[in-house]
N, C-alpha and C positions, 0 to 999 in steps of 0.2 A: 051195387046200392050205394047214392052217394053217402057222404060223410061229412060233417062238419064241424071244425076245429071250436074252442071256446070263443064266444063273442061271436061266433055265425059267419065264423070265414070259412073260406076251403082249406083243410090240409095240404100240408106239403108235401109232395109227393119226394121220397128218398129212393134212388136207385142204389144199391151195395153192389158192387161188379167184380167177379173173379173170372179167372181164366176159364175154370170147367175140369171136368174130368168124368171117366166113362165110369156109370153105375155098375156097371157088372161087365165079365169077361168077354159077353158076346157083344157088346156094346163099342169095344174097342177097335175095330173096323172101319165105322162109321167115323168115329173120335177122330182117329189119325188121317183119315179122310177129309174131315173137317179142317184140321190142325194145316193140311196142306192144298187147302182154298180147293177142296174139289175133285182133286188128283191120288187115286189108291194109291197107297203105299204099298211096295214090293213084296213078295214072299219074307224074303228075308227081312225087310225094314219091319214088318210087322211082327213076324218072329221074335225081333229083336227089342223090340217094346212089351212085346209078351212076356218073355223071360224077366224082364225087369221088372213087372207088373206080379209075377210070381212070386219074386224074391221078396216083394213085402208084403205077401199076402196075398196077391191075385187083383185085389182092389185097394185102390190109393185112399187114406182118410180125408180126404181133403172136400170131398160132399159134407161129410159129417161136422168137420170142424168150420169151415164156412156156415152150416145151418146154426152151429153155437154162436159166430162172428156175428152176423146177421142178426140172432134171437138177442144178444148182448148190446148190439147197438141200439136196434131196437125198446129194448126196457130203458138205456140211457135214456134216448129221446122223451119215453112218454113222462120220466120225472120232471122233465125241462118244464114240459106244459101238456097235461094230458088231452089228447087228440088233436094235439098241432100238428103231427106227423103221421104218415102211412108209410109204411116202410117196406120194398121186393125187395127179392132175389134175381141176378139176371146174369148169365155166364156167358162169355164168348164164346165158345168151343162146345155147350152142351147143354140140355135143356134145367130149368127152364134159361130163353135166352133175354140176352140184355132189351133187346126188343119184344121179348113177353112181361116182363117186369114193367116196363113203361105203362105198355097197354093196362095193365091188371090196376096199377093208379090211377090210369086216367079212368076207367072203369068205376073205380072205387068213388071218385070225386074229386082228386087231388086238382087243385088250382095253378099246381108251380111243382117243377121239378128241381130236383138236388139231388147230381151223380157223385158220387165216392167208391172208389176202386182199392181194392183190400192188397195193393199194393205202395209204398210208402215212397218211390222214388220216378219221377216223372219223364218219361221218354215220349216222342210223337210216334214212335212207331209201335210203342208197346201201351201205356197207360191214354197217349192222346186218341189212339185208335177206339178205345172203351166209350170214351167220351163221344167222340163224333158219331158214333153209331147211336146212342142214347139222345145225342141232342137231335138229331135228323130225326127220329122216332117222337120226340118229342114235338118239334117242330109241326111234323104231319096230324099229331093229334092236337095241336091249336094251342099248347103249354109252352109258355118262357121255361127258360132251364138254366141252369147255373150250375158249377161244379164245385169239388174240393180236388185242385189238378195235383198237388202232391202233398206229403206231409212225411217227409224224412227226416225234419230237424224237431219232430214234437216232441216236448219235452218229457212225456209220460212215455214214447216210446224209447227215449234214451232214456231212461232210469230204470226201465224192464230189462231192455238190452243190456245193460249196464251192470245190474244184479244178476242177469243169467251168466254174462262174463265172469264175473267172480265167482258166481256157484262151479262153472266148467274149470277155472284153473284152480279151485280148489281139490277138485276130483281127479287132476293128472296124478300121474303114479310118478313116484321119484326115479332117475332113470337106475336101470338096472346094471351099470356098467361104473358106476359109483360116479361117473361125473356129474358138478354141478350144475343143475337147473338151470336151463334158459330154452323157457317159453316162449311161443312166440301167436297174437294173435291175426286172423284171416277175416277180413269180415267180407262177406260176398254177397254177389245178388246175381241174378240169373243174365246171362251174355246175350248181347244182339249184336246183329251186322253191324262192323266197320264202318260201313258206309254215314251211321246216324252223326260219325263223328266230323262231316265233310259241312254240315250247317249249325256246325256249335251247337247239337242237344244237352242239354244239360243231367242227364242221366248219369255217366261217368263222375262229375261234380259233387253231386247231389250224394250218390253213395260214399265219397271219399269226405265230408261233411259229417253224414252219420258218422264212419267211421272215427271220425277226430273226435266228436262229441262222445260215444262211448267211450273211446278209451280213454278221455280226458276222466269220464266220471268215476271210470272201474280201475282206474291208478295205474294202467298199463300202459309202459312205455315201448314198448316193442309192438308194433303192429304195420298191418298192410292190406290193401284190398287186392280182392281176387275178384273170377269171374267164374260160371258152374253151368251148365248145361244147354252147351250152348249148341245149336240144332244141327244136324247132318246134312249141308247144304253146302256146293260149292264154294261159298262166298264167305271171303273173310267175316270174323266173329269176334269181340273185344275179346281179348285176355292180358294175363296170363290166365289161364285155367288153375283151377285149385290144385288139378293132379300134378299141374308144372310145379306150382307153387311148393307143394310138400315135397317132391324131388330136388328142390332148389334149398330148402330149407333144411334138408338131411346130410346135404355136401355144403351148406353153410355151419354147419353143428350145433343148429337149435335141437332142441332135446326132447321137443313135446310142443305140439299146436294146438291151439282152440277156432274153432271154424263159428263164426256167427254170421248165417244167411240172415245178414238183418234187410235181404232184399223180397224175404220169403214172410208171410205173415202166418202159416197154418202149414202143420205137416202134409206133404206129398210127396210125390214120387222122387219131384228133386231135390228134398231134403232124406225121405228115409230111404231112397236108393243110391242116391248120387252122394250125398255125404255118408250117411249109415253104413252103407253097405262097400262102395267102391273107394272114395276117401280113407274113412279107416283101415280098410284094407290093405290100400298103397301104404297108410303111415307106420302100419304095424310091420312091414315085409322091410319097411327104411329103417326099421327100429326106434320112430318114433312113438311117443307118446300121443293121444289122441283124446280129445272130447271136442261135442256139438254141443252148442246152446239149445235148450231146452225154446220150441217154438211159440211166438208170444197166442197164437191162439184166440183165445175170448177173453182173456187177462183184462178184468173190468176195468183198469186203472185207463189203456186202451182204448177201450170201446167206448167208456164215457169222456176221452179227450175228443176221439173221434164224431161223436153225437155234438159236441160245443161246436167243432169246425163246420158240421153241417149245418148248425143250427146260426153259428158266423154269416156263415155264406148265403141264407136265404134273407139274413135281415139286413146284409149289403146288398143284395140284390132287389128286394124289396120289403123294406122300410116301410113303407105304409101298412103294412099288412105281419109283422112281423112285433113281437114281446123284447122287453129286453131279457133273455134267459141266459142270463151268466147266472 
């Protein structure tokens, strides 16, 4: 059934995209196979992934967190103009897929598509792939499309991350050996294959910009960027890895570390296991205090900022169908 926005205009369809996650342990094999582009993992690879999921309770909180994020963005868009936007969620590696979301919006009468990925930093290899899939499906449905390509320097994101960095620093224990506290901030994102550097991909620079903005806002003098959750493939991935950084910090006399996973907007395996279990365990073994910033999740300020970016993208692409939604 189609809908019409205020003034009789067809509503703008908004596809909110994420990586995806298995909804149960039984879906783990299919999910991992999809990530590997149809190649089933070995028994050892599957067992290792299952072990990591088991360590965080068997199922990632990503699906629940993403649903809350999508609902928050949808609610924020509705406050801008009643009925002007239809919102659907699509994942890269699990159901509903990106293509399913575009199809659903077309069936509901959307007149155009705006795409938004729940990842702040753009890379042609990651966010670019999401956008290409959404664009292709929109073209197949006869719908024009536009996209929010990145939001790494969004003031609301910087504000929220800086607040959470400040909270994490405040939670650090004093050095047990009586040394003067010397903490450091590490801002991370998901590693990608190093080949992205060959054609000037903006991903590393965007992470560095986020880190600089957050550190400045939080008043943190000592900070660096790092990478985590690299794929288990033969090719080189961006580094240094967060575990390597933690080992370096211990050698450099740093007493504690705060990790801000700015490249991830919600709690999931790469936060709950790679940081909360693996990185924190290494820090303890090396005698470092450790804290991780709380995830953004469905923080209202960020949801509203993303809604405004979606509305601005629609207004820029189709000014004749948009109102001033500021």
